[in-house]
N, C-alpha and C positions, 0 to 999 in steps of 0.2 A: 113093905118095900124090902127090908133085910131078908125076909123069908124067900121072896121072889128072886132076889139077887143070888142068894146061896143056892137055890134050886136050879138056877140057870147059869151058874158060873162057867160051866164048860162052853156054852154057847157064846158067852161074852168073850172068853179067851180065844175062841175060834175066830171071832170077828175083830180081834185086836182092839177091844174096847179099852180106853184109858181111864183108870180109876185112881183117885187121890183120896186120902183120908185127912180130915182136918183142914181142907181148903175148899173155899167156895169159888164160884166162877171168877169173881173179881180178884181173889187172892192168887189164883193160878196166873192170871194176866200180869199181876204185879211181879210175881216170881220170875216169869218169863222175861219181862221187860228189864228186870234188874240183873238177869243172867244168873240167877240162883239155881242152876241146874243140879248141882250136887245136893243142895238142900231139898229140892223136889224129890230126888231119888232117895236120899237118906231118911227123910222124915215123912214124906207124904205119898210116894208111889206105892200102889198096891199091886203085888204080883198075883196074877189070876191063875197061875199054874204052879205045880209043885216045883218045877224047874225054874229057878229064879234067873232072870236075864241080868247080864252084867250091867254095871253103871254106864259104861261106854255105849253098850247096845241100846239101853233105854233112852239115854240122852240123845243119841243119834236118831232114834225113832221119833222122839218127841219133836226134835228140830225139823225132821222131814215132814211133819204134819203142818208146819207153819209155812205159809206162802205170803210174800209181800203183795199188797194190793197195788196194782199198777196205777200210776198217776193218770188221771183223765183230764184232758183239757176240753173245755167247753167253749166253742166259738162265741164271741161277744153277742151276736144276734140271737143265739139260742136262749139267752137268759131273760129275754123280754117276756112279759106276761102274755099268754095266748088268750084270745078272746073267743 
């Protein structure tokens, strides 16, 4: 995996892939829910290009990737078991 990652770094950067070091999927979720954006940037965000993006730019980009899930109401009749 690391060899493949390094060999394709340019393609990942081109597609704006988000990489973190030292965080798993669950950890990223906790950091986001706790609002630890600075910590994500300072300690875990991996810059994929030589030109490093600013803290503000990265945080704005990460926030733009998050969309709330709209509430869905289910009519009472739809909850019945179908036969």
